[in-house]
C-alpha positions as CSV (number, residue, x, y, z in Angstrom):
1,M,7.0,11.1,-24.1
2,A,7.8,11.5,-20.4
3,F,5.2,10.8,-17.8
4,K,3.7,13.6,-15.7
5,K,1.9,14.0,-12.4
6,H,-1.4,12.1,-12.3
7,D,-0.5,9.8,-15.1
8,F,-1.4,6.2,-14.4
9,V,1.2,3.6,-15.1
10,E,1.5,-0.2,-14.7
11,I,4.7,-1.3,-12.9
12,E,6.4,-4.4,-11.6
13,Y,9.0,-4.4,-8.9
14,T,11.0,-6.4,-6.5
15,G,12.5,-4.9,-3.3
16,R,15.4,-6.3,-1.4
17,L,17.7,-5.4,1.5
18,E,21.4,-4.9,1.1
19,D,22.0,-8.5,2.2
20,G,19.9,-9.6,-0.8
21,S,16.8,-10.8,1.1
22,I,13.6,-9.9,-0.7
23,F,10.9,-8.2,1.3
24,D,8.4,-7.2,-1.4
25,T,7.5,-8.0,-5.0
26,T,4.7,-8.0,-7.6
27,D,6.0,-11.3,-9.0
28,A,4.0,-14.4,-7.8
29,E,6.9,-16.8,-8.5
30,V,9.4,-14.6,-6.6
31,A,6.9,-14.3,-3.7
32,K,6.4,-18.0,-3.5
33,K,10.2,-18.7,-3.6
34,N,10.8,-16.2,-0.8
35,R,7.7,-17.2,1.2
36,L,6.1,-13.8,1.1
37,G,2.5,-13.1,1.9
38,N,-0.2,-15.6,2.9
39,Q,-2.9,-17.6,1.2
40,N,-5.0,-14.4,0.7
41,S,-2.2,-12.4,-0.9
42,T,-2.1,-11.6,-4.6
43,F,0.9,-10.7,-6.6
44,A,0.5,-9.0,-9.9
45,P,1.7,-5.8,-11.8
46,A,0.5,-2.7,-9.9
47,V,-1.3,0.3,-11.4
48,I,-0.3,3.5,-9.6
49,C,-1.1,7.2,-10.0
50,L,2.1,9.3,-10.1
51,G,2.3,12.0,-7.5
52,E,-0.1,10.3,-5.1
53,D,2.4,8.4,-2.9
54,H,1.1,5.0,-4.2
55,V,4.8,3.8,-4.0
56,L,7.8,5.2,-2.2
57,K,8.7,8.7,-3.4
58,G,12.3,7.6,-4.0
59,M,11.1,4.9,-6.4
60,E,8.5,7.1,-8.1
61,A,11.0,9.8,-8.8
62,Q,12.7,7.4,-11.3
63,I,9.5,6.5,-13.1
64,K,9.9,8.7,-16.2
65,E,8.9,6.4,-19.2
66,V,8.3,2.8,-20.2
67,G,11.4,0.7,-19.4
68,T,13.4,-0.9,-16.6
69,F,15.6,0.6,-13.9
70,K,17.3,-0.1,-10.6
71,V,17.2,2.2,-7.6
72,K,18.9,2.2,-4.2
73,L,17.1,4.2,-1.5
74,T,18.5,5.4,1.8
75,P,16.4,5.1,4.9
76,E,15.3,8.7,4.5
77,Q,14.1,8.0,0.9
78,A,12.5,4.7,1.9
79,F,10.8,3.8,5.2
80,G,12.5,6.5,7.4
81,K,15.0,6.5,10.1
82,K,14.5,4.7,13.4
83,D,12.7,7.0,15.8
84,P,13.5,6.3,19.5
85,K,10.2,7.9,20.5
86,L,8.3,5.1,18.8
87,L,9.8,2.5,21.2
88,K,7.0,2.4,23.8
89,L,7.0,0.8,27.2
90,M,3.6,-1.0,27.5
91,P,2.1,-2.5,30.7
92,M,1.5,-6.3,30.6
93,K,-2.1,-5.7,31.5
94,I,-2.8,-4.5,27.9
95,F,-1.7,-7.9,26.5
96,V,-3.6,-9.8,29.2
97,K,-6.7,-7.9,28.3
98,E,-6.3,-8.9,24.6
99,K,-5.4,-12.5,25.7
100,L,-1.9,-12.2,24.2
101,R,1.3,-13.7,25.5
102,P,4.0,-11.2,24.5
103,V,7.3,-12.7,23.2
104,V,10.1,-11.0,21.3
105,G,9.2,-10.7,17.7
106,L,5.4,-10.8,18.2
107,E,3.6,-8.5,15.8
108,V,0.8,-6.6,17.5
109,N,-1.8,-4.0,16.7
110,I,-2.4,-1.6,19.6
111,D,-5.0,1.2,19.2
112,G,-4.6,0.9,15.4
113,M,-0.8,1.1,15.5
114,Y,1.2,-1.8,14.2
115,G,4.3,-2.8,16.3
116,I,6.7,-5.5,17.1
117,V,7.6,-6.7,20.6
118,R,11.3,-6.0,21.2
119,S,11.7,-7.1,24.8
120,V,9.7,-8.6,27.7
121,S,10.8,-8.1,31.3
122,G,8.5,-8.8,34.3
123,G,5.4,-6.8,33.9
124,R,6.7,-4.5,31.2
125,V,6.9,-4.9,27.4
126,I,8.8,-2.7,24.9
127,V,7.0,-2.4,21.6
128,D,8.6,-0.9,18.5
129,F,6.1,1.1,16.5
130,N,8.7,2.1,13.8
131,H,8.1,0.6,10.3
132,P,9.7,-2.8,10.2
133,L,12.1,-1.6,7.5
134,S,12.9,1.8,9.1
135,G,16.6,2.5,9.2
136,K,17.2,0.1,6.3
137,T,18.8,0.9,2.9
138,V,16.7,-0.9,0.2
139,E,17.1,-1.6,-3.5
140,Y,14.4,-2.0,-6.1
141,D,14.3,-3.6,-9.6
142,V,11.5,-1.8,-11.4
143,K,9.9,-2.4,-14.8
144,V,7.4,0.2,-16.1
145,N,5.2,-1.7,-18.5
146,R,2.8,0.9,-19.9
147,Q,0.8,4.0,-19.4
148,V,-2.8,3.2,-18.3
149,T,-5.5,5.1,-20.3
150,D,-8.6,3.0,-19.6
151,T,-10.9,4.9,-17.3
152,L,-12.2,1.9,-15.3
153,E,-8.7,0.6,-14.8
154,K,-7.7,3.9,-13.4
155,A,-10.7,4.0,-11.0
156,K,-10.0,0.5,-9.8
157,A,-6.4,1.5,-9.1
158,V,-7.5,4.4,-6.9
159,F,-9.8,2.1,-4.9
160,K,-7.1,-0.5,-4.5
161,N,-4.3,1.9,-3.5
162,E,-6.2,4.2,-1.3
163,M,-9.1,2.1,0.1
164,R,-7.7,-1.5,-0.3
165,I,-10.8,-2.5,-2.2
166,I,-10.1,-4.9,-5.0
167,E,-13.5,-6.5,-5.5
168,N,-15.1,-6.0,-8.9
169,I,-17.7,-3.4,-7.7
170,L,-17.0,-0.6,-10.2
171,E,-18.5,0.2,-13.6
172,V,-18.2,3.2,-15.9
173,K,-21.4,4.4,-17.6
174,E,-20.8,7.3,-20.0
175,D,-19.0,9.8,-17.7
176,K,-20.1,8.4,-14.4
177,L,-18.4,5.9,-12.1
178,V,-21.0,3.6,-10.6
179,I,-20.3,1.7,-7.4
180,K,-22.1,-1.6,-7.7
181,E,-22.2,-2.4,-4.0
182,E,-25.4,-1.7,-2.1
183,K,-23.6,-2.0,1.3
184,F,-20.9,0.5,0.3
185,P,-20.9,3.1,3.2
186,T,-22.8,6.2,2.1
187,E,-20.7,8.4,4.4
188,V,-17.5,7.7,2.5
189,I,-19.0,8.4,-1.0
190,D,-18.1,12.1,-0.8
191,N,-14.5,11.4,-0.1
192,V,-14.3,8.8,-2.8
193,K,-15.9,11.2,-5.2
194,K,-13.4,13.9,-4.4
195,R,-10.4,11.7,-5.1
196,I,-11.8,10.2,-8.3
197,L,-12.8,13.6,-9.8
198,E,-9.4,15.0,-8.8
199,L,-7.4,12.2,-10.4
200,I,-9.6,11.1,-13.3
201,P,-11.1,14.2,-15.0
202,E,-12.9,12.1,-17.6
203,I,-15.2,11.0,-14.8
204,K,-17.7,13.7,-14.0
205,D,-19.7,12.0,-11.1
206,V,-19.5,9.1,-8.7
207,V,-22.8,7.4,-7.8
208,K,-23.9,4.3,-5.9
209,E,-26.0,1.9,-8.0
210,S,-29.7,2.2,-7.0
211,K,-31.7,-1.0,-6.9
212,A,-35.0,-1.2,-8.6
213,A,-37.9,-1.6,-6.3
């Protein structure tokens, strides 16, 4: 039976450029061989919710059923075309303030925007705020392992994909999702609740665990 929007599925994938260089993978051995990630990175099959942009749309469009496939994506289908407007001329004083010495290739985060230094000349620095893979055609080998039906596994996938939270702080009690973290910001509970109820109808409420006095 074909998958539909809001189905959760477990996938594995490896992404490479046209020259064969690998830039992303869920396989720990492939990551190690290609020196991807750092000591805090984890590589494992990913659980995604279809229709929620948890992976590239061009890849997701091919996820129809359990099995394997290859897909080649144009820049428009992948990380977008290069936008000249995202090449910004930045004054050196910004880097001095942050105690950074700009050199070509340096990765920076300025006002919450990720960029790469492309040139340094005198007191001026050109930073490219395009995605590092913008303008690139990419290829993916994808394996769809299974449809995910476990409620807790679905909830953990939403937290990981949309909030980058992978700690074991969730529990399902009857039809409620309980957040087992006292310090979890109360102000974001409503947004979390909205997304969980929208994507996982078997959950009827999202609450933060209350500590007994």
